[in-house]
C-alpha positions in Angstrom: 91.7 110.3 81.3 88.7 111.9 83.2 89.1 114.8 84.8 88.0 113.3 88.4 91.8 111.8 88.7 94.1 114.4 88.4 98.0 112.9 87.6 100.6 115.1 88.8 104.6 115.2 88.7 107.1 116.1 91.0 110.6 115.5 89.8 110.7 111.5 89.4 107.3 111.2 92.1 104.0 110.1 89.7 101.0 111.3 91.9 97.6 110.0 91.3 95.0 112.6 93.0 91.2 111.2 93.3 89.8 114.5 92.5 85.5 114.4 93.4 86.0 116.3 96.6 82.2 117.1 96.3 81.2 113.1 97.0 84.4 112.3 99.2 86.3 110.7 96.3 83.9 108.1 95.8 85.1 106.0 92.9 83.3 105.3 89.5 84.1 102.6 87.3 85.3 105.4 85.1 87.6 106.8 87.7 89.2 103.1 88.8 90.0 103.2 84.6 91.6 106.1 84.7 93.6 105.2 87.9 94.7 101.9 86.3 95.6 103.8 83.1 97.9 106.2 85.4 99.7 103.5 86.9 100.5 101.6 84.5 102.2 104.5 82.3 104.2 105.1 85.6 105.6 102.1 85.2 106.0 102.0 81.9 107.8 105.7 82.5 111.7 105.1 83.4 111.8 108.9 84.3 108.9 107.6 87.3 110.6 106.0 90.5 107.6 105.9 93.0 104.1 106.7 93.0 102.1 108.4 95.2 98.3 108.2 95.9 96.4 111.4 97.8 92.6 112.5 97.4 91.7 116.1 96.7 89.5 118.1 99.5 89.0 116.9 102.7 89.2 113.0 102.0 91.2 110.4 100.6 88.4 107.9 99.5 84.8 107.3 100.5 85.1 104.1 98.4 82.4 103.1 95.8 80.0 105.7 94.4 77.1 102.6 95.2 75.0 104.0 92.2 77.7 102.8 89.8 78.7 100.3 91.5 76.0 98.9 91.3 75.4 98.5 87.5 78.6 96.2 87.4 77.5 92.7 85.7 80.7 91.2 86.1 83.6 92.2 89.0 86.0 89.9 87.4 86.3 92.3 83.7 85.4 95.4 85.8 87.7 98.4 85.4 87.8 98.1 89.6 89.9 94.9 89.3 92.0 96.1 86.4 92.9 98.8 88.9 93.4 96.5 91.8 96.3 94.1 89.4 97.5 97.1 88.7 98.0 98.6 91.9 99.1 95.3 93.5 101.3 94.6 90.4 103.2 97.4 91.1 107.4 97.2 90.4 107.8 100.5 91.4 107.3 101.7 95.5 103.8 103.4 96.2 103.0 106.0 98.8 99.4 107.1 100.3 98.6 110.0 101.6 95.4 109.6 103.8 93.3 112.0 105.2 89.6 112.2 106.2 87.3 109.0 105.0 89.3 105.8 104.2 86.5 103.4 103.4 86.0 100.0 101.8 88.5 100.5 98.6 89.4 104.2 100.3 91.3 101.1 103.1 92.2 98.2 101.4 94.4 100.1 98.5 96.5 101.1 101.2 97.1 97.6 101.6 99.3 97.7 98.1 101.3 100.0 99.1 104.7 100.0 100.6 104.6 103.5 102.9 101.5 105.4 104.2 101.0 108.6 105.8 97.9 109.7 107.6 96.2 112.6 109.1 95.5 112.0 112.9 91.4 113.0 112.1 91.7 110.6 109.3 88.6 107.5 109.2 89.2 103.9 108.0 86.3 101.1 107.7 86.2 97.9 106.2 82.4 98.2 105.2 81.9 95.1 103.0 79.9 92.6 105.8 77.7 95.3 106.6 76.4 95.5 103.1 76.4 91.6 102.3 79.4 91.4 100.5 82.6 89.6 100.9 86.4 91.5 101.5 88.2 92.8 98.5 91.7 93.4 97.2 92.9 90.8 98.5 92.2 92.3 101.9 91.3 88.8 103.8 94.7 87.6 102.9 96.6 90.8 103.5 94.7 91.8 106.9 95.5 89.4 108.7 99.2 89.3 107.5 99.4 92.5 108.9 97.7 92.5 112.2 96.8 89.2 113.0 93.2 86.8 112.7 91.7 88.1 115.3 92.2 92.3 114.8 91.7 91.5 111.1 88.5 89.5 112.1 87.5 92.3 113.9 87.6 94.9 111.6 86.7 92.8 108.5 83.4 90.9 110.4 81.9 93.7 112.3 83.0 96.5 109.8 82.9 99.4 112.2 85.1 102.7 111.8 88.5 102.8 113.4 90.4 105.3 114.1 93.9 106.8 112.5 95.9 105.7 115.7 94.2 101.8 115.8 95.6 101.9 112.0 99.0 102.7 113.2 98.9 100.2 116.1 97.9 97.3 113.3 100.5 98.6 111.1 98.0 100.3 108.2 99.9 103.8 108.7 103.6 104.3 109.3 103.1 107.3 110.7 99.9 109.8 111.9 100.3 113.7 111.2 98.6 116.8 111.7 95.3 117.6 109.4 97.3 119.2 106.6 100.7 117.5 106.6 100.3 114.1 105.5 101.1 114.7 101.8 104.2 117.0 102.7 105.3 114.0 104.7 104.2 111.5 102.3 106.2 113.2 99.6 109.0 113.3 101.4 108.7 109.9 102.1 108.4 109.5 98.4 111.5 111.7 97.3 113.7 109.3 99.7 112.7 106.4 98.1 113.4 107.7 94.7 116.7 109.0 96.0 117.5 105.3 96.3 119.2 103.1 93.6 116.2 102.0 91.6 116.9 98.2 90.5 118.0 97.6 94.1 114.4 99.4 95.4 112.6 97.5 93.3 114.5 93.8 94.2 113.7 94.6 97.7 109.9 95.7 97.0 109.7 92.2 95.3 111.0 89.7 98.1 108.8 91.5 100.6 105.8 90.5 98.2 107.0 87.2 97.8 104.9 84.4 99.4 106.6 82.5 102.2 108.8 80.0 101.6 111.4 77.9 103.9 113.9 80.2 105.4 116.8 77.9 103.7 114.7 79.1 100.3 114.6 83.0 100.5 118.5 83.1 101.3 118.8 81.4 98.2 117.2 84.0 96.1 118.4 86.4 98.4 121.7 85.5 97.6 120.8 85.3 93.8 119.8 89.2 93.8 122.8 90.1 96.4 125.2 88.9 93.4 123.4 90.3 90.9 123.7 93.7 92.3 127.6 93.0 93.2 127.9 93.4 89.7 125.5 96.2 89.0 126.7 100.1 88.3 124.3 101.5 91.3 126.4 99.3 93.5 129.6 101.2 92.4 127.9 104.3 92.3 126.7 104.2 95.7 130.3 102.9 97.1 131.6 106.4 95.2 129.3 108.4 96.5 129.9 106.7 100.2 133.9 107.7 100.0 133.3 111.2 98.6 131.2 111.7 101.5 133.4 110.7 103.3 136.6 113.0 102.1 
């Protein structure tokens, strides 16, 4: 694995850190491949409950390394696609700790995280149209669902930078914190997630990511999973812990 991507453990939390601060954590194809490997390995590791994405230095990621990106002959079979599919397919929760530049993939990958913390000096941008490209990482679907059509059109069609305050207002991030505190707060989120019953957590994530369907059908799906959960050891442990606290 390239040393430009660092994989660390904090108990049940796997931290995948982009480690190219001198280039504002711009991503090469080798770095995409390493991140995909890390996510796949974390999903397979029963000791990992939560993924946390972070950047070294002062930035989250300034996007693609354009020199590397222009060597691509096929995006579909590229390390970029492999990483995006791994990220989008995570069964375990993912948390992002964002700071500085979050441009291109630095913004679109946040759309696939369940929780995101950003420093107030973070700067976001979806610059694809400005480069003669179209949005990637399913941002053309996820961003309108998050922010509404008009706000998504503004951000994707104009491709202009926007502030952390705007990112919070449209729901791209959960909370803004002073610079330097973003990773500690993101770790706190991750630890709180890791303390929850894991099967229920994964099933809740899967429900949140399901395609829209008639309300009656969703009630049936939730009821089936709820019935399964009623018979699970996790429920018995949680109820026992509740009564123990009450005592």
